[in-house]
N, C-alpha and C positions, 0 to 999 in steps of 0.2 A: 656810699657811692651814688645812690639815687639822688640825694640832696645835692651832691656835687654836680651831677648832670643837670639837674633842674636849675640851679642858681649860677653855676660857673662854667657851663659848656662853652660859652663864647670867649672865655679866658684861657682856652687851650692853646698852647704853643705848638705842640705836636701831639699825635695820638698818645694818650697816657701821661703827657707832661703838660701841666697847667700852671698858670700863675697863682691859682688857689687850688689846693688839693686836700679836701676834707678827710679822705680816708687815712691820710698820714696821722691826723690827730686821733682817730679811732685806733690805729695801730699802737700808738703810745699808751692810750688809756687801757687797752686790753692787756698789754704786757705789764704795765704798772699794777693793775688790779689782780691779774690772774697768773703772772709769771710765765713759767714754761707752758702751762695749759693754755694761756692766752696766745702764746707764740704758735702752738700747734693749731689752735683754732684759726689763727690768721693764715697759716699755711693752707688749711683746708678751704676756707672761704675765699682766700685770695686766688687759689688755683682755679676754683670754679668761676670766679669773676673774670680772671684773665683768659681762661680757656673758652668760656661761652660768650664773653662780651668783647673784651679788648682785642684778643687774637684768636678768633674762632678757628679751631682745627690745628693750631700750631702748638702742640704739646710742649715742645722744647722752649719756645719763647714764653709760654704761660708759666712753665715751671721755673725758669730762671728769674722772671719778674716777681713771682711769688716768693721765692727764696730770698731775693734781695729785699723785698718789702717787709718780710717777717723777721729776718735775721738782724737787720739794722736796729729796730727798736728793742729786740731782745738783748743785743750786745750792750745797748745803752742801759737797759734795765740791770744787767749783770754788773756793769761798771758802777751804777748808782748803789747797788747792794754792797759792792766792795768798798767804794770810796766813802759813802755816807752811812753805811750800816742800815740801809733801807729796810724798814720793818714791813711785814705783811699788812699791817694796819695802815701803813703810809702816814702815820702820825708825825714822823720826823721828816716828811717831804715838805720842805719850806717852799714859799713862792720862788725864791732864787734857785733852789735845786730843781724845781719843776721846770723853770725856764731853761736851765742848763740841759735838762733832759730833752726838752723840745728842740733846742738848738742842735744838740747831739744827734737826735733822730733826723733832723732836717739836713744833716750832713751825711750821716752813715748810709741811709737807704739810697739817696741819689748817687753817692760814690760807688756803692755796690752795683747798682744798675748800670752805671756808665763804665765800670770795669768790664762788665759782661759785654756791653756794646763795643768797647774797644777790642776785646778779644775776638769778636766776630766781625771785625773789619769796619766798624763805625768810623766815620770821619766827621771832623768839625763838631766835636762833642761838647766843647766848653759852653756854647750858648745854651744847649739843652740841660747841661749840668747846673748851670747858674739858675735857670728858670725852675728846674725841679727843686732845687734847694729853697728858693724863695717860696714856691708854691707849697712845699711841704711845711715850711715854717708858718706861713700865713694860715694854711688849713689847720694845722695843729693848734695855733693860738685861738682860732675861731671855735674849734671843738672844745678846747679847755675852758674858755670863758663862757661858752654856752652851757657846758656842764656845771660850771661854778654858779652861774645865774639860776639854773634850774634847782640846784641844791639849796641855794639861799632862799628859795620859796618854800622849802619844806620846813615843818616845825622842828625846833631843836629837841633832841631827846631829853626826857626828864632825868634829872640827876637823882640817883638813889642814895639814900642815907644808909650808912652801915652801922 
């Protein structure tokens, strides 16, 4: 979230909706790597960020935004487990499957957020939904490729002979 504020604050469409949103990529990584525990961690950290930073003092808005932000990636994680037999080691997570997870997350969370907005009287929601989808996808791709780049700098593990 801090990196997003530093580098992409001027790319914000509305408060909490930006053309690039790095936390979306972190959400996907956390759920892929840690499953349910990652989703619970997202709920806790997301609520703190929403309550103390994005919507100070508005517990209902902070809670709804947190749930939408954490459940979307977790649903995509569950779908990937079901559809692809996703293993805990992620060894069968191909680049195409990872891209599909990224696209799925960039749709699921914004749709959940905007369902909340529409229930509470939001109007003219399509532009925000579109920007949030684009921002989540771009943020996710930036995080994934940054993580891939960092991992490529690490030495390969030694193969053990049996």
